[in-house]
C-alpha positions as CSV (number, residue, x, y, z in Angstrom):
1,M,27.2,-30.7,28.2
2,G,30.2,-30.2,25.6
3,G,29.5,-27.3,25.2
4,Q,26.0,-27.3,24.2
5,D,22.7,-25.0,25.9
6,K,22.3,-26.6,28.9
7,G,18.9,-25.2,28.6
8,L,17.9,-27.6,25.1
9,V,19.7,-30.1,25.9
10,D,16.7,-33.2,25.2
11,F,15.8,-34.7,28.4
12,N,12.8,-37.6,27.1
13,G,11.9,-35.4,24.0
14,T,11.4,-32.1,25.8
15,A,14.3,-29.6,26.4
16,L,15.8,-29.5,29.7
17,A,14.3,-25.9,30.5
18,Q,11.4,-26.6,29.7
19,W,11.6,-29.8,32.2
20,A,11.7,-25.9,34.8
21,L,9.5,-24.2,33.2
22,Q,7.2,-27.3,33.6
23,R,7.5,-27.8,37.4
24,L,7.7,-24.3,39.1
25,R,5.1,-23.0,36.8
26,P,2.2,-24.1,39.0
27,Q,4.0,-22.9,42.0
28,V,4.5,-19.5,40.8
29,S,2.6,-16.5,39.7
30,A,4.9,-16.2,36.8
31,L,8.1,-17.2,34.9
32,L,11.0,-15.2,33.9
33,L,13.8,-17.7,32.4
34,S,17.6,-16.4,32.3
35,A,19.7,-17.4,29.2
36,N,22.2,-15.9,27.0
37,R,21.9,-17.5,23.6
38,H,19.4,-18.9,21.5
39,L,17.2,-16.0,23.0
40,E,14.9,-16.5,19.8
41,Q,14.1,-20.0,20.9
42,Y,13.6,-19.7,25.0
43,A,11.1,-16.6,23.7
44,A,8.9,-19.0,21.4
45,W,8.4,-20.5,24.6
46,G,5.9,-17.7,25.7
47,V,8.1,-16.5,29.1
48,P,9.4,-13.8,29.3
49,V,13.5,-14.1,29.0
50,V,16.4,-11.6,30.3
51,Q,19.7,-12.0,29.7
52,D,22.5,-10.9,32.3
53,G,23.9,-7.9,32.3
54,T,27.5,-7.7,31.1
55,D,29.1,-9.7,28.4
56,D,31.3,-11.4,30.7
57,F,28.9,-14.5,31.5
58,P,29.6,-14.9,35.5
59,G,27.4,-17.9,35.5
60,P,24.5,-18.0,38.0
61,L,24.6,-15.6,40.1
62,A,24.2,-13.1,37.1
63,G,20.8,-14.7,36.2
64,L,19.8,-14.8,39.5
65,L,20.4,-10.6,40.1
66,A,18.9,-10.4,36.0
67,G,15.7,-11.7,37.3
68,L,15.2,-10.3,41.0
69,R,15.9,-6.9,38.8
70,H,12.9,-7.9,36.4
71,C,10.5,-9.8,38.8
72,A,7.6,-8.4,39.7
73,T,7.0,-9.8,43.3
74,P,8.0,-9.3,46.0
75,W,10.1,-13.0,46.3
76,L,11.7,-14.4,43.8
77,A,12.4,-18.4,43.4
78,C,15.3,-19.9,41.4
79,V,16.3,-23.0,40.2
80,P,18.8,-24.7,37.8
81,C,17.3,-26.2,34.4
82,D,19.8,-29.0,35.0
83,A,17.1,-30.6,37.8
84,P,14.2,-31.9,36.1
85,A,13.0,-34.3,39.2
86,F,12.8,-31.0,41.2
87,P,10.2,-31.1,44.4
88,T,6.5,-29.7,42.1
89,D,6.2,-28.3,45.8
90,L,9.6,-26.4,46.9
91,V,8.6,-23.1,46.0
92,A,5.4,-23.9,48.9
93,R,8.6,-25.4,51.0
94,L,10.7,-22.3,50.6
95,A,8.2,-20.0,51.3
96,G,6.8,-21.8,54.7
97,G,10.3,-22.7,55.9
98,L,10.4,-18.9,56.2
99,G,7.6,-18.6,58.4
100,G,8.1,-15.9,59.2
101,Q,12.0,-14.8,59.5
102,P,14.2,-12.0,59.6
103,A,15.3,-13.7,56.1
104,A,16.2,-12.1,52.8
105,V,16.8,-16.0,51.2
106,A,15.0,-19.1,51.9
107,I,17.8,-22.1,50.7
108,T,17.0,-25.2,50.1
109,V,19.3,-28.5,52.5
110,T,18.9,-31.7,51.6
111,D,20.7,-34.9,53.7
112,R,22.8,-37.6,52.3
113,G,24.7,-38.9,55.5
114,E,25.2,-34.8,56.9
115,P,23.3,-31.2,55.1
116,E,24.2,-30.2,51.9
117,M,22.7,-26.9,50.7
118,Q,21.8,-26.2,47.1
119,P,22.4,-22.6,46.9
120,V,20.4,-22.8,42.9
121,F,17.5,-23.8,44.6
122,C,16.7,-20.7,46.9
123,L,13.4,-18.1,47.2
124,V,15.4,-15.1,47.1
125,S,13.7,-11.7,48.4
126,V,13.7,-9.1,45.7
127,Q,15.7,-6.3,48.3
128,C,18.5,-8.5,48.4
129,A,19.4,-7.4,44.0
130,D,21.9,-4.2,45.1
131,S,23.7,-6.6,48.1
132,L,24.1,-9.4,44.3
133,Q,24.9,-6.8,42.4
134,A,27.6,-5.0,45.2
135,F,28.7,-9.1,45.3
136,L,29.8,-9.4,41.5
137,Q,31.3,-6.3,41.4
138,G,33.5,-7.6,44.0
139,G,34.3,-10.6,42.4
140,G,32.0,-12.3,44.0
141,H,31.4,-15.5,42.1
142,R,30.3,-18.2,43.7
143,M,26.4,-19.1,44.8
144,R,26.8,-20.3,48.1
145,D,29.5,-17.3,49.5
146,W,26.9,-14.5,48.3
147,L,24.1,-16.6,50.1
148,Q,25.5,-17.3,53.2
149,A,26.5,-13.8,54.0
150,L,22.7,-13.5,53.7
151,P,20.1,-13.4,56.9
152,A,19.3,-16.4,56.2
153,C,16.4,-19.0,56.6
154,P,17.7,-22.6,55.3
155,V,14.7,-24.8,54.4
156,A,15.2,-29.2,55.2
157,F,14.6,-31.2,52.2
158,D,14.5,-34.4,53.9
159,R,11.3,-36.2,52.6
160,P,11.8,-40.1,51.4
161,G,13.5,-38.8,47.5
162,D,14.1,-35.1,48.4
163,A,18.2,-35.2,47.9
164,R,17.5,-37.1,44.8
165,A,15.6,-34.9,43.0
166,F,17.9,-32.1,43.4
167,L,20.7,-34.3,41.8
168,N,21.8,-32.2,38.8
169,L,22.4,-33.5,35.1
170,N,26.2,-31.9,34.4
171,T,27.5,-34.7,32.3
172,E,25.7,-37.2,28.9
173,A,26.0,-39.9,31.2
174,E,24.3,-38.6,33.7
175,L,21.2,-37.4,31.0
176,R,21.0,-41.5,30.1
177,L,20.9,-42.4,33.6
178,A,18.1,-40.4,34.6
179,A,16.6,-41.1,31.2
180,S,16.5,-44.6,32.3
181,R,15.6,-43.8,35.6
């Protein structure tokens, strides 16, 4: 997105991060927003804003760790800001997929011909915070690598249209195409 703060990028008249908050709000008891820039703009939306605990902004995992450290519930639902069409029942389906299994995380898996993990769409136990901190301190950066090291429960999102619901908007062209749909 040319160095823009992706959460503030306009999509059909609304910032991408606001789309995520609007879709997630009815699914959870409380919201947190992870951001490292434009904090006053985000705070004006009335949602607590948490920042990475480091100055080098190592990516989504640092934001997830900040969320886990500030989460007031036993589980944290994680979604990115750049996929404004994720399912409105995402959290319920992830929680239902756990089904009492001894898992630390429920991970979204879509199928476009073969199973594909969507690691930033997950439900994570707050008890994983220390594990994530150790992973980051050990030089880990890929969310997929950390999640695969946990007792995980893959949850299939295989209803018609599910795979498309998780598409990320990473370029201006993708943003325009999605807006035209």
